[in-house]
N, C-alpha and C positions, 0 to 999 in steps of 0.2 A: 267325908266318906262317899264313895261312889255309889250311885243309885243302882239298884238291883232290878233288872227288867226280864220278864218272861215273854218270849216271842212264841206264839202258838200258830203254826201254819203247816199244812200238809205238804206244801211245795218246798223242796230243799233249796231251790234257787231264791225263793222269796225269803226264807229264813237266813240264807247267807247274805242277801242284800240288806235285810234289816239288821243283822248282826254287825255288818261292816259299818253302816251309817250310824247306828246307835253306839256301837263300840268305839268308833272314832271320836264320838262326842265325849268319851271318857266314862261311859257307864258299863257295868258288868252285865253281860247278857247270858241268859240260859234259853234253851229251846225245848219245845214240845211239838210233836207231829199231829196231835189232835187234842180234843178236850179231855179225853180220858187220861192221857199221859200228863196233861197240864194239871188236872186235879190231883194226880199222884204227886207231882212235884210240889204243889201247894201244900198238900198234907205233910210232906217230908221236909219242908223248908225249915232251916234253923230258926228257932224262936227269936234269936238275937239278930237275925238278918232276913227279915221277910221281904217279899217282892214289893217294890215301890211303884211298879207300873206293869200292866199287861198289854201287849200288842197282839191282837187276836183277829184271825181270819174268820169268815163266816162258814164257808163251804168246806167241810172236812169230813172224812170218814169216821165212823165209830161215834163221835160226838161233835156236833157243829158248834160254832162260836156262840150262838144265842144260848144254847143249852149250857155250855160251859159257864157263861157269865151268870145265868140264872142260878146254877148250882153254887158258884163261887159266892154270890151274894147271900145265899141261904146259910152259909157256914158261919155260925156265930163265933166260933173260937179262932177264926182266921182274921188277921189284920186286913182290913179292906183297903185296897189300893185302887187308883183310877184305872179304867179300862179304855184303851184306844182300839177301836175296831177298824181294820183296814181290809177292804174287800173290793172285788171287781164289780159287785152289785152297786149300780149307780142311781137307782131310783130313790125318790124321797121316802117311800114306804120302807126301804131297807134301813135307812138311817133311823127312822122312827122305831122300827122293830128292834134295832140295836139299843136305842135309848130305853125302850120299854123293858128290855131284858136286863138293863142295869149298866150299860156302857155309858161312858162320860163323853166320848167324842167319836167321830166317824170320818174316815178318809177313804177316798176311792183309789184303788190300785191302778196303775203303779204310782205310789206317792213319790213326789219329787224329794230328793234327799233333804233339802233345806226345809221343806214343808213337814216331813216326817220328824226331823230333829227338833225343829222349832215347836211343833205341837207337843212332842214328848217333853221338851224342856219346860214348857209352860205348865204342863200337867204335873211335872215333878217339882215345880217351883225353883228350877235351876236357872237363875237369872243370867249367869255367865254363859252357859250353853245356849240360852235363848238369844242372847245378844250376838254370839258368834254365828248362829244359824240364820239370824235375821240379816247379818252382813253378807253371808254367802248367798242368800236368797236375792238380795239386791244386786250383788255382783253378777248373778246368773240372769239378770233381767227380769226378776220376779215382779209380779203385780201386787 
Protein backbone atom coordinates (compact mmCIF):
# COMPACT_ATOMS: atom_id res chain seq x y z
CA UNK A 1 0.00 0.00 0.00
CA UNK A 2 1.27 3.44 -0.92
CA UNK A 3 2.40 5.80 1.84
CA UNK A 4 0.13 8.75 2.61
CA UNK A 5 2.05 12.07 2.90
CA UNK A 6 0.77 15.53 3.87
CA UNK A 7 2.79 18.41 2.39
CA UNK A 8 2.26 21.64 4.35
CA UNK A 9 3.58 24.81 2.69
CA UNK A 10 2.08 28.21 1.85
CA UNK A 11 3.93 28.44 -1.48
CA UNK A 12 2.04 26.76 -4.34
CA UNK A 13 5.26 26.20 -6.32
CA UNK A 14 6.86 24.37 -3.39
CA UNK A 15 3.77 22.20 -2.89
CA UNK A 16 3.77 21.34 -6.61
CA UNK A 17 7.50 20.51 -6.49
CA UNK A 18 7.11 18.28 -3.42
CA UNK A 19 3.96 16.66 -4.89
CA UNK A 20 5.84 15.85 -8.11
CA UNK A 21 8.99 14.47 -6.43
CA UNK A 22 7.18 12.46 -3.75
CA UNK A 23 4.33 11.41 -6.04
CA UNK A 24 6.79 10.13 -8.65
CA UNK A 25 8.26 7.94 -5.89
CA UNK A 26 4.87 6.22 -5.72
CA UNK A 27 3.36 7.86 -2.65
CA UNK A 28 -0.09 9.44 -2.24
CA UNK A 29 0.23 13.18 -1.56
CA UNK A 30 -2.20 15.62 0.04
CA UNK A 31 -1.54 19.32 0.56
CA UNK A 32 -2.29 22.04 3.10
CA UNK A 33 -1.42 25.74 2.80
CA UNK A 34 -0.72 26.32 6.52
CA UNK A 35 -0.74 24.65 9.91
CA UNK A 36 -4.43 25.38 10.53
CA UNK A 37 -5.52 23.61 7.34
CA UNK A 38 -3.06 20.79 8.07
CA UNK A 39 -4.56 20.20 11.53
CA UNK A 40 -8.03 20.10 9.94
CA UNK A 41 -6.83 17.45 7.48
CA UNK A 42 -5.24 15.47 10.34
CA UNK A 43 -8.51 15.61 12.31
CA UNK A 44 -10.49 14.45 9.27
CA UNK A 45 -8.14 11.74 8.02
CA UNK A 46 -9.75 8.31 7.68
CA UNK A 47 -8.91 6.13 10.68
CA UNK A 48 -7.89 3.30 8.34
CA UNK A 49 -5.61 5.56 6.27
CA UNK A 50 -3.69 7.96 8.51
CA UNK A 51 -0.82 10.09 7.27
CA UNK A 52 2.50 8.23 7.24
CA UNK A 53 4.69 11.34 6.93
CA UNK A 54 4.39 15.12 7.17
CA UNK A 55 6.60 17.42 5.03
CA UNK A 56 6.29 20.83 6.68
CA UNK A 57 7.53 24.37 5.98
CA UNK A 58 8.31 26.68 8.91
CA UNK A 59 7.25 30.16 7.76
CA UNK A 60 3.54 30.15 6.95
CA UNK A 61 0.61 32.49 7.71
CA UNK A 62 -2.07 31.63 10.32
CA UNK A 63 0.04 28.85 11.91
CA UNK A 64 3.73 28.23 11.34
CA UNK A 65 5.38 24.84 11.05
CA UNK A 66 6.75 24.78 14.60
CA UNK A 67 3.28 25.40 16.06
CA UNK A 68 1.71 22.81 13.75
CA UNK A 69 4.19 20.14 14.85
CA UNK A 70 3.74 20.97 18.56
CA UNK A 71 -0.06 20.78 18.15
CA UNK A 72 0.20 17.53 16.18
CA UNK A 73 2.37 15.95 18.87
CA UNK A 74 -0.13 16.99 21.60
CA UNK A 75 -2.99 15.07 19.94
CA UNK A 76 -3.26 11.77 21.77
CA UNK A 77 -5.90 10.24 19.49
CA UNK A 78 -3.93 10.84 16.28
CA UNK A 79 -1.47 8.25 14.94
CA UNK A 80 1.93 9.94 15.23
CA UNK A 81 3.93 9.88 12.01
CA UNK A 82 7.42 11.30 11.34
CA UNK A 83 7.76 14.99 10.46
CA UNK A 84 10.27 16.23 7.89
CA UNK A 85 10.67 20.00 8.08
CA UNK A 86 11.86 21.70 4.89
CA UNK A 87 12.65 25.41 5.15
CA UNK A 88 14.79 28.19 3.72
CA UNK A 89 15.97 28.82 7.29
CA UNK A 90 19.50 27.42 7.24
CA UNK A 91 20.86 28.19 10.70
CA UNK A 92 21.64 25.46 13.23
CA UNK A 93 19.16 26.98 15.68
CA UNK A 94 16.37 26.51 13.10
CA UNK A 95 16.99 22.76 12.93
CA UNK A 96 17.24 22.63 16.71
CA UNK A 97 13.94 24.51 17.09
CA UNK A 98 12.31 22.07 14.64
CA UNK A 99 13.58 19.11 16.67
CA UNK A 100 12.42 20.75 19.92
CA UNK A 101 8.94 21.18 18.39
CA UNK A 102 8.81 17.45 17.59
CA UNK A 103 10.15 17.18 14.04
CA UNK A 104 12.25 14.13 13.17
CA UNK A 105 14.39 15.58 10.38
CA UNK A 106 15.28 18.93 8.79
CA UNK A 107 16.23 19.83 5.21
CA UNK A 108 17.08 23.25 3.80
CA UNK A 109 15.13 24.46 0.73
CA UNK A 110 15.40 23.94 -2.05
CA UNK A 111 15.87 20.26 -1.28
CA UNK A 112 17.38 18.35 -4.18
CA UNK A 113 14.90 15.80 -5.57
CA UNK A 114 16.99 12.76 -4.64
CA UNK A 115 17.69 14.18 -1.17
CA UNK A 116 13.98 14.84 -0.54
CA UNK A 117 12.87 11.42 -1.79
CA UNK A 118 15.69 9.54 -0.06
CA UNK A 119 14.99 11.24 3.28
CA UNK A 120 11.24 10.58 2.95
CA UNK A 121 11.89 6.95 1.96
CA UNK A 122 14.15 6.41 4.96
CA UNK A 123 11.60 7.98 7.30
CA UNK A 124 8.84 5.81 5.81
CA UNK A 125 10.94 2.65 5.91
CA UNK A 126 10.46 2.27 2.14
CA UNK A 127 13.63 0.45 1.14
CA UNK A 128 12.80 0.20 -2.57
CA UNK A 129 12.16 3.94 -2.88
CA UNK A 130 15.30 4.69 -0.84
CA UNK A 131 17.38 2.55 -3.17
CA UNK A 132 15.95 4.25 -6.27
CA UNK A 133 16.53 7.71 -4.77
CA UNK A 134 20.08 6.78 -3.82
CA UNK A 135 20.81 5.67 -7.38
CA UNK A 136 19.37 8.94 -8.75
CA UNK A 137 21.48 10.89 -6.27
CA UNK A 138 24.63 9.12 -7.45
CA UNK A 139 23.72 9.61 -11.12
CA UNK A 140 23.25 13.33 -10.44
CA UNK A 141 26.78 13.51 -9.03
CA UNK A 142 25.59 13.64 -5.42
CA UNK A 143 27.96 13.66 -2.53
